[in-house]
C-alpha positions as CSV (number, residue, x, y, z in Angstrom):
1,M,0.3,0.1,0.1
2,M,2.8,2.4,1.2
3,R,5.1,1.5,-2.4
4,N,1.4,2.1,-4.7
5,L,1.1,5.7,-2.6
6,V,4.8,6.7,-2.9
7,L,4.3,5.9,-7.0
8,V,1.6,7.5,-7.3
9,V,3.2,10.6,-5.6
10,L,6.1,10.2,-7.6
11,C,3.6,10.4,-10.8
12,W,1.9,13.5,-9.6
13,A,5.2,15.1,-9.0
14,A,6.9,14.1,-12.4
15,I,3.5,15.7,-14.4
16,G,3.5,18.7,-12.0
17,N,7.6,19.1,-13.3
18,V,6.6,18.7,-17.2
19,G,3.6,21.2,-16.6
20,A,6.0,23.6,-15.0
21,Q,9.2,23.5,-17.8
22,S,6.3,23.9,-20.6
23,T,4.4,27.0,-19.0
24,P,5.6,30.3,-21.0
25,A,8.6,32.1,-19.1
26,V,7.4,35.4,-21.2
27,D,4.2,37.1,-21.0
28,W,3.5,38.0,-24.6
29,S,0.3,40.0,-23.9
30,G,0.1,43.9,-25.0
31,F,1.1,46.2,-27.8
32,Y,4.8,45.9,-29.7
33,L,6.5,47.2,-32.3
34,S,8.9,45.4,-34.8
35,G,11.3,45.9,-37.5
36,G,13.0,43.9,-40.2
37,L,15.0,43.5,-43.3
38,G,14.7,40.2,-45.6
39,G,13.6,39.3,-49.0
40,A,10.6,39.5,-51.4
41,A,9.9,37.2,-54.5
42,N,7.5,39.1,-56.4
43,S,5.5,37.5,-59.6
44,A,3.0,38.5,-62.3
45,D,0.9,36.6,-64.7
46,V,0.3,38.8,-68.0
47,D,-1.3,38.4,-71.3
48,T,-2.3,40.8,-74.1
49,T,-6.2,39.7,-76.4
50,V,-7.3,41.4,-79.4
51,D,-11.1,42.3,-78.7
52,A,-13.8,41.0,-81.3
53,G,-14.2,43.1,-84.4
54,S,-10.8,43.6,-84.8
55,V,-10.0,45.1,-88.4
56,Y,-5.9,46.4,-88.7
57,L,-5.1,42.9,-86.9
58,N,-6.3,40.3,-89.0
59,T,-7.3,36.4,-88.1
60,T,-3.3,35.3,-88.3
61,D,-2.2,38.1,-86.3
62,V,-5.0,37.1,-83.8
63,R,-3.9,33.9,-83.2
64,Q,0.1,34.5,-83.5
65,L,-0.2,37.3,-80.7
66,A,-2.0,35.4,-78.6
67,G,1.1,32.9,-78.8
68,V,3.2,35.1,-77.8
69,S,1.5,37.2,-75.2
70,S,1.2,35.2,-72.4
71,G,4.1,35.2,-69.6
72,N,5.5,35.5,-66.2
73,L,7.4,38.6,-65.2
74,S,9.3,37.3,-61.8
75,E,12.1,39.5,-59.8
76,G,13.3,39.2,-56.2
77,A,14.2,42.3,-54.1
78,V,15.6,43.4,-50.9
79,A,12.8,44.4,-48.9
80,G,12.3,46.3,-45.2
81,G,9.4,46.6,-43.2
82,I,8.0,47.6,-39.7
83,A,4.6,46.1,-38.3
84,A,2.4,47.0,-34.7
85,G,0.4,45.2,-33.0
86,Y,-1.3,43.8,-29.7
87,G,-1.5,40.3,-28.1
88,W,-3.8,38.5,-25.7
89,H,-1.6,35.7,-24.1
90,F,-3.6,33.1,-22.1
91,G,-2.1,29.6,-21.2
92,Q,0.0,28.6,-23.8
93,G,-2.5,30.2,-26.7
94,L,-2.2,33.6,-28.0
95,I,-4.5,35.6,-30.5
96,G,-3.7,39.1,-31.8
97,I,-4.1,41.8,-34.6
98,E,-1.6,43.1,-36.4
99,A,-0.8,46.0,-38.9
100,S,2.6,46.2,-41.1
101,A,3.6,48.0,-44.2
102,N,6.9,46.9,-46.1
103,S,8.7,47.5,-49.2
104,L,8.5,45.3,-52.4
105,G,10.9,46.8,-55.1
106,F,9.2,45.2,-58.1
107,N,9.4,46.5,-61.3
108,A,9.8,44.1,-64.5
109,T,9.5,44.6,-68.2
110,R,8.6,41.8,-70.7
111,S,9.3,41.8,-74.3
112,V,8.3,40.1,-77.2
113,G,8.2,40.1,-81.0
114,E,7.6,38.0,-84.2
115,V,7.7,38.5,-88.0
116,Y,4.0,38.8,-89.4
117,Q,3.2,35.1,-90.4
118,S,0.4,37.2,-92.5
119,A,3.0,40.1,-93.8
120,P,6.7,39.2,-94.0
121,P,9.1,40.6,-93.1
122,A,7.0,43.1,-91.1
123,Q,7.4,43.1,-87.5
124,F,6.0,43.3,-84.3
125,T,7.2,43.8,-80.9
126,L,4.5,43.6,-77.4
127,E,6.1,45.5,-74.3
128,Q,4.2,44.7,-71.0
129,S,5.6,45.6,-67.4
130,V,4.7,45.7,-64.0
131,K,5.5,47.7,-60.7
132,A,4.6,47.8,-57.3
133,D,6.8,49.0,-54.9
134,W,4.8,48.3,-51.3
135,M,2.6,46.2,-49.5
136,A,0.5,47.1,-46.3
137,T,-1.8,44.4,-44.5
138,I,-3.9,44.1,-41.1
139,R,-3.7,40.4,-39.8
140,A,-5.0,38.2,-37.4
141,R,-2.5,36.6,-35.2
142,L,-3.0,32.9,-33.5
143,G,-0.2,31.4,-31.7
144,W,1.5,28.7,-29.3
145,A,3.9,30.1,-26.8
146,Q,6.6,27.6,-25.1
147,D,9.3,28.6,-22.6
148,R,10.5,31.8,-24.3
149,W,9.3,30.7,-27.9
150,L,6.1,31.8,-29.5
151,A,5.1,30.1,-33.0
152,Y,2.0,31.4,-34.9
153,V,0.1,31.4,-38.2
154,T,-1.2,34.6,-39.4
155,G,-3.9,36.4,-42.3
156,G,-5.8,39.3,-43.4
157,L,-5.8,41.7,-46.0
158,A,-3.2,43.2,-47.7
159,M,-3.2,46.4,-49.9
160,T,-0.6,47.4,-52.8
161,Q,-0.4,49.8,-55.8
162,V,0.1,48.2,-58.8
163,K,1.6,50.0,-61.8
164,F,0.6,48.1,-65.3
165,N,1.8,49.5,-68.8
166,T,1.5,47.9,-71.9
167,S,2.6,48.8,-75.8
168,F,2.5,47.6,-79.3
169,R,4.1,48.3,-81.8
170,D,5.4,47.3,-85.9
171,N,6.9,47.9,-89.1
172,F,4.3,47.2,-91.4
173,V,4.3,49.8,-94.2
174,F,0.8,50.6,-95.7
175,G,-0.3,53.9,-97.8
176,G,3.3,55.2,-97.7
177,F,3.4,55.1,-94.4
178,T,5.6,53.0,-91.8
179,G,5.0,51.7,-88.3
180,A,1.3,50.6,-85.7
181,G,1.6,51.3,-82.6
182,G,-0.6,51.6,-79.5
183,Q,-0.1,52.0,-75.3
184,G,-2.2,51.7,-72.4
185,S,-1.4,52.1,-68.7
186,T,-3.3,52.0,-65.6
187,S,-2.2,52.4,-61.8
188,E,-4.4,51.1,-59.2
189,S,-4.8,50.3,-55.3
190,K,-5.2,46.6,-55.2
191,L,-7.0,45.3,-52.1
192,G,-6.1,41.2,-51.7
193,W,-5.5,38.5,-49.0
194,T,-2.5,37.7,-47.4
195,L,-1.5,34.1,-45.2
196,G,1.5,33.3,-43.1
197,L,3.9,32.0,-40.4
198,G,6.2,33.2,-38.4
199,G,8.1,33.1,-35.0
200,E,9.8,34.6,-32.2
201,Y,12.0,34.3,-29.8
202,A,12.5,36.0,-26.8
203,L,15.7,37.7,-25.7
204,T,14.8,39.6,-22.6
205,D,11.1,40.3,-21.2
206,K,10.7,43.4,-23.3
207,W,12.6,42.3,-26.9
208,S,12.2,39.4,-28.7
209,L,14.0,38.2,-32.1
210,K,11.5,37.9,-34.7
211,A,11.1,36.1,-38.0
212,D,8.2,36.2,-40.7
213,Y,7.2,34.9,-44.3
214,L,3.6,36.3,-45.9
215,Y,2.4,35.4,-49.3
216,A,0.2,37.5,-50.7
217,D,-2.4,37.5,-53.7
218,F,-3.4,41.1,-55.4
219,G,-5.9,39.8,-57.9
220,S,-5.6,41.4,-61.5
221,V,-5.4,44.6,-63.2
222,T,-6.4,45.4,-66.7
223,T,-5.6,47.9,-69.3
224,S,-6.7,48.5,-72.7
225,M,-5.1,50.1,-76.2
226,L,-5.9,51.1,-79.4
227,V,-3.7,50.3,-82.2
228,T,-3.9,52.5,-85.2
229,H,-1.7,52.7,-88.4
230,P,-1.0,56.3,-90.2
231,G,-1.7,54.8,-93.6
232,T,-5.0,53.4,-93.0
233,P,-8.7,53.9,-90.9
234,D,-8.3,50.6,-89.6
235,N,-7.6,49.7,-86.2
236,S,-7.2,46.8,-83.0
237,T,-8.2,47.1,-79.8
238,L,-5.7,45.2,-77.1
239,S,-7.1,44.1,-73.6
240,S,-4.1,43.4,-70.9
241,S,-4.0,42.2,-67.4
242,A,-1.7,41.4,-65.0
243,K,-1.9,39.0,-61.6
244,L,0.5,40.0,-58.7
245,R,1.4,37.9,-56.0
246,T,4.4,38.2,-53.9
247,H,6.6,36.3,-51.4
248,V,8.2,38.1,-48.5
249,M,10.5,36.9,-45.5
250,L,11.6,39.1,-42.9
251,I,13.7,38.7,-39.7
252,G,14.0,41.6,-37.2
253,L,13.4,42.6,-33.5
254,S,10.4,43.2,-31.7
255,Y,9.5,45.3,-28.6
256,R,6.8,44.6,-26.0
257,F,5.8,47.8,-24.1
258,D,3.6,45.3,-21.9
């Protein structure tokens, strides 16, 4: 009987010891500010199509343009960012809200061209460019704390400013004049969504080392251009789209005020 009682006491002591070791050593509650440096991997899928009723570009030209107009613009850049948020720490769980702003440094151009199948040796050139300098987010944060570590997932809304430019030109000679051309551009504030994850390690009760990864999708922006030739009244309307996505990874420091 005494032996069984001793075993029960030892078991409870062991369980209590494990619970004590898993109890977070840091209170992650309160308001915080953070900043970091890292990189952004940016990507935009672009496409250009000829609207129905085209006169200047014939059926063969439309089919040829469709074969080269779809592509991807990708570019990596150094990124920096700041964030502010508030967390509620209960037990080993954490819920919070965070707002952030960071640079993207995306400015990429794609140029494609071919000899007209319908009118060689005349050639056409299509140029597409996408630019996005920054990204801002407002996100929920759900975390799990143990000892001096905090791991979390995050998600919410993201916003950026997308600048999209397209141009078309050729050297086709008609009516004594050379070359058709057109240009379209748009600059839009785009609201998208973001998901990510991250972690922190408490260096002190106030300071922590922080690493964040965010993926953001901003959907598509569109623009159109009218292609005209000085030697003929015939023209064609081209519609273009660009779909922007980005991956951002930042490592930095965070300071908790409470």
